DSSP file (Angstrom, degrees, kcal/mol; ACC not computed):
  #  RESIDUE AA STRUCTURE BP1 BP2  ACC     N-H-->O    O-->H-N    N-H-->O    O-->H-N    TCO  KAPPA ALPHA  PHI   PSI    X-CA   Y-CA   Z-CA
    1    1 A X              0   0    0      0, 0.0     2,-0.1     0, 0.0     5,-0.0   0.000 360.0 360.0 360.0 139.1   46.7   12.3  -21.7
    2    2 A X    >>  -     0   0    0      1,-0.1     4,-0.8     0, 0.0     3,-0.6  -0.430 360.0-108.6 -87.7 164.8   44.4   11.5  -18.7
    3    3 A X  H >> S+     0   0    0      1,-0.2     3,-1.3     2,-0.2     4,-0.6   0.894 117.3  61.0 -59.3 -39.6   44.2    8.2  -16.8
    4    4 A X  H >4 S+     0   0    0      1,-0.3     3,-0.7     2,-0.2    -1,-0.2   0.823 100.7  54.1 -60.7 -30.9   40.8    7.4  -18.3
    5    5 A X  H <4 S+     0   0    0     -3,-0.6    -1,-0.3     1,-0.2    -2,-0.2   0.734 103.5  57.4 -72.8 -20.8   42.3    7.5  -21.9
    6    6 A X  H << S+     0   0    0     -3,-1.3     2,-0.4    -4,-0.8    -1,-0.2   0.596  84.8  98.6 -87.5 -11.3   44.9    4.9  -20.8
    7    7 A X    <<  -     0   0    0     -3,-0.7     2,-0.8    -4,-0.6     3,-0.1  -0.637  61.3-152.3 -83.0 128.9   42.3    2.3  -19.7
    8    8 A X    >>  -     0   0    0     -2,-0.4     3,-1.9     1,-0.2     4,-0.6  -0.885   5.7-157.8-101.1 106.1   41.5   -0.4  -22.2
    9    9 A X  G >4 S+     0   0    0     -2,-0.8     3,-1.5     1,-0.3    -1,-0.2   0.867  88.2  58.4 -56.9 -44.0   37.9   -1.4  -21.4
   10   10 A X  G 34 S+     0   0    0      1,-0.3    -1,-0.3    -3,-0.1     7,-0.0   0.695  99.5  58.8 -61.4 -17.0   38.2   -4.9  -22.9
   11   11 A X  G <4 S+     0   0    0     -3,-1.9    -1,-0.3     2,-0.1    -2,-0.2   0.645  89.4  95.5 -86.2 -16.3   41.1   -5.8  -20.6
   12   12 A X  S << S-     0   0    0     -3,-1.5     2,-0.0    -4,-0.6    -3,-0.0  -0.439  76.7-122.6 -75.1 142.0   39.0   -5.2  -17.5
   13   13 A X     >  -     0   0    0     -2,-0.1     4,-2.8     1,-0.1     5,-0.2  -0.320  40.2 -94.1 -75.4 175.5   37.1   -8.0  -15.8
   14   14 A X  H  > S+     0   0    0      1,-0.2     4,-2.5     2,-0.2     5,-0.2   0.903 123.1  48.1 -63.1 -40.6   33.4   -7.6  -15.4
   15   15 A X  H  > S+     0   0    0      1,-0.2     4,-1.9     2,-0.2    -1,-0.2   0.933 115.3  43.9 -67.3 -39.5   33.5   -6.0  -11.9
   16   16 A X  H  > S+     0   0    0      2,-0.2     4,-2.6     1,-0.2    -1,-0.2   0.879 112.3  54.1 -72.2 -32.5   36.1   -3.5  -12.8
   17   17 A X  H  X S+     0   0    0     -4,-2.8     4,-2.6     2,-0.2    -2,-0.2   0.925 109.5  47.3 -63.9 -44.7   34.4   -2.7  -16.2
   18   18 A X  H  X S+     0   0    0     -4,-2.5     4,-2.0    -5,-0.2    -1,-0.2   0.897 112.2  49.6 -60.6 -40.0   31.1   -2.0  -14.4
   19   19 A X  H  X S+     0   0    0     -4,-1.9     4,-1.8     2,-0.2    -2,-0.2   0.905 112.8  47.3 -64.0 -41.6   32.9    0.2  -11.9
   20   20 A X  H  X S+     0   0    0     -4,-2.6     4,-2.7     2,-0.2    -2,-0.2   0.875 109.4  54.2 -65.7 -38.7   34.7    2.1  -14.7
   21   21 A X  H  X S+     0   0    0     -4,-2.6     4,-2.9     2,-0.2    -1,-0.2   0.897 107.0  50.9 -61.4 -43.1   31.4    2.4  -16.6
   22   22 A X  H  X S+     0   0    0     -4,-2.0     4,-2.1     2,-0.2    -1,-0.2   0.926 111.6  47.7 -63.4 -42.2   29.8    4.1  -13.5
   23   23 A X  H  X S+     0   0    0     -4,-1.8     4,-2.3     2,-0.2    -2,-0.2   0.942 113.0  48.2 -58.1 -50.4   32.7    6.5  -13.3
   24   24 A X  H  X>S+     0   0    0     -4,-2.7     5,-3.1     1,-0.2     4,-0.5   0.848 110.0  52.1 -63.5 -36.7   32.4    7.2  -17.1
   25   25 A X  H ><5S+     0   0    0     -4,-2.9     3,-1.0     3,-0.2    -1,-0.2   0.922 110.0  48.5 -65.6 -43.9   28.6    7.8  -16.8
   26   26 A X  H 3<5S+     0   0    0     -4,-2.1    -2,-0.2     1,-0.3    -1,-0.2   0.869 112.0  50.1 -63.8 -36.3   29.1   10.3  -14.0
   27   27 A X  H 3<5S-     0   0    0     -4,-2.3    -1,-0.3    -5,-0.2    -2,-0.2   0.544 115.8-115.6 -83.0  -6.8   31.8   12.0  -16.0
   28   28 A X  T <<5 +     0   0    0     -3,-1.0     2,-1.4    -4,-0.5    -3,-0.2   0.763  61.0 151.7  83.8  24.0   29.5   12.2  -19.1
   29   29 A X    >>< +     0   0    0     -5,-3.1     4,-2.0     1,-0.2     3,-0.5  -0.590  13.2 171.6 -94.0  74.3   31.6   10.0  -21.3
   30   30 A X  H 3> S+     0   0    0     -2,-1.4     4,-2.4     1,-0.2    -1,-0.2   0.813  71.6  54.7 -54.1 -41.9   29.0    8.6  -23.5
   31   31 A X  H 3> S+     0   0    0      1,-0.2     4,-2.5     2,-0.2    -1,-0.2   0.899 109.3  47.6 -60.6 -41.8   31.2    6.9  -25.9
   32   32 A X  H <> S+     0   0    0     -3,-0.5     4,-2.6     2,-0.2    -2,-0.2   0.892 111.1  50.6 -68.2 -38.9   33.0    4.9  -23.2
   33   33 A X  H  X S+     0   0    0     -4,-2.0     4,-2.1     2,-0.2    -2,-0.2   0.895 110.4  50.2 -64.1 -38.9   29.7    3.9  -21.6
   34   34 A X  H  X S+     0   0    0     -4,-2.4     4,-2.6    -5,-0.2    -2,-0.2   0.933 112.3  47.7 -65.5 -44.7   28.4    2.7  -25.0
   35   35 A X  H  X S+     0   0    0     -4,-2.5     4,-2.5     1,-0.2    -2,-0.2   0.932 111.1  49.5 -60.6 -44.2   31.6    0.7  -25.5
   36   36 A X  H  X S+     0   0    0     -4,-2.6     4,-2.2     1,-0.2    -1,-0.2   0.885 111.0  51.3 -65.4 -38.0   31.5   -0.9  -22.0
   37   37 A X  H  X S+     0   0    0     -4,-2.1     4,-2.5     2,-0.2    -1,-0.2   0.934 110.0  48.9 -66.3 -43.0   27.8   -1.8  -22.7
   38   38 A X  H  X S+     0   0    0     -4,-2.6     4,-2.6     1,-0.2     5,-0.2   0.937 111.1  50.0 -61.3 -43.9   28.7   -3.5  -26.0
   39   39 A X  H  X S+     0   0    0     -4,-2.5     4,-1.6     1,-0.2    -2,-0.2   0.922 110.9  48.8 -63.5 -41.8   31.6   -5.4  -24.3
   40   40 A X  H  <>S+     0   0    0     -4,-2.2     5,-2.4     1,-0.2    -1,-0.2   0.930 112.4  49.3 -65.9 -43.3   29.2   -6.6  -21.5
   41   41 A X  H ><5S+     0   0    0     -4,-2.5     3,-1.2     1,-0.2    -1,-0.2   0.895 110.0  50.4 -63.1 -39.0   26.6   -7.7  -24.1
   42   42 A X  H 3<5S+     0   0    0     -4,-2.6    -1,-0.2     1,-0.2    -2,-0.2   0.775 104.0  58.8 -68.9 -24.6   29.3   -9.6  -26.1
   43   43 A X  T 3<5S-     0   0    0     -4,-1.6    -1,-0.2    -5,-0.2    -2,-0.2   0.393 127.7-100.0 -85.0   6.6   30.4  -11.3  -22.9
   44   44 A X  T < 5 +     0   0    0     -3,-1.2    -3,-0.2     1,-0.3     2,-0.1   0.552  68.1 155.5  92.9  10.9   26.8  -12.7  -22.6
   45   45 A X      < -     0   0    0     -5,-2.4    -1,-0.3    -6,-0.2     2,-0.2  -0.463  48.0-113.9 -67.8 141.4   25.3  -10.3  -20.1
   46   46 A X    >>  -     0   0    0     -2,-0.1     4,-1.7     1,-0.1     3,-0.7  -0.501  22.9-121.9 -65.9 137.8   21.6   -9.9  -20.3
   47   47 A X  H 3> S+     0   0    0      1,-0.2     4,-1.8     2,-0.2     3,-0.2   0.901 112.7  53.9 -55.0 -41.4   20.5   -6.4  -21.4
   48   48 A X  H 3> S+     0   0    0      1,-0.2     4,-1.4     2,-0.2    -1,-0.2   0.863 107.2  51.0 -58.4 -36.4   18.5   -6.0  -18.1
   49   49 A X  H <4 S+     0   0    0     -3,-0.7    -1,-0.2     2,-0.2    -2,-0.2   0.812 105.7  55.6 -73.7 -29.3   21.5   -6.8  -16.1
   50   50 A X  H >< S+     0   0    0     -4,-1.7     3,-0.5    -3,-0.2    -2,-0.2   0.880 110.3  46.6 -63.6 -39.9   23.6   -4.3  -18.0
   51   51 A X  H 3< S+     0   0    0     -4,-1.8    -2,-0.2     1,-0.3     2,-0.2   0.783 125.2  30.5 -72.2 -28.6   21.0   -1.7  -17.0
   52   52 A X  T ><  +     0   0    0     -4,-1.4     3,-1.8    -5,-0.2    -1,-0.3  -0.609  67.4 164.8-133.3  70.0   21.0   -2.8  -13.4
   53   53 A X  G X   +     0   0    0     -3,-0.5     3,-1.9     1,-0.3    -1,-0.1   0.661  67.5  76.7 -63.9 -15.8   24.5   -4.1  -12.6
   54   54 A X  G 3  S+     0   0    0      1,-0.3    -1,-0.3    -3,-0.1    -5,-0.1   0.744  87.4  62.2 -66.9 -17.9   23.9   -4.0   -8.9
   55   55 A X  G <  S+     0   0    0     -3,-1.8    -1,-0.3    -6,-0.2     2,-0.2   0.586  81.4 110.0 -76.9 -11.0   21.8   -7.2   -9.5
   56   56 A X    <         0   0    0     -3,-1.9    -3,-0.0    -7,-0.2    -6,-0.0  -0.464 360.0 360.0 -71.0 129.2   25.0   -8.9  -10.6
   57   57 A X              0   0    0     -2,-0.2    -1,-0.1     0, 0.0    -3,-0.0   0.378 360.0 360.0-114.9 360.0   26.3  -11.5   -8.2
């Protein structure tokens, strides 16, 4: 089992979740990116901010 499989996305704070999603996107892990997107939207993030997290302050 790889380290990525051990990560529970819902347990991450927003900054760590965004960083993990960037890694997952780079690695081609579409399901994980989708899950992370859903989590951020559930946390009240605006959809545009999910697409452009570098604007997050």
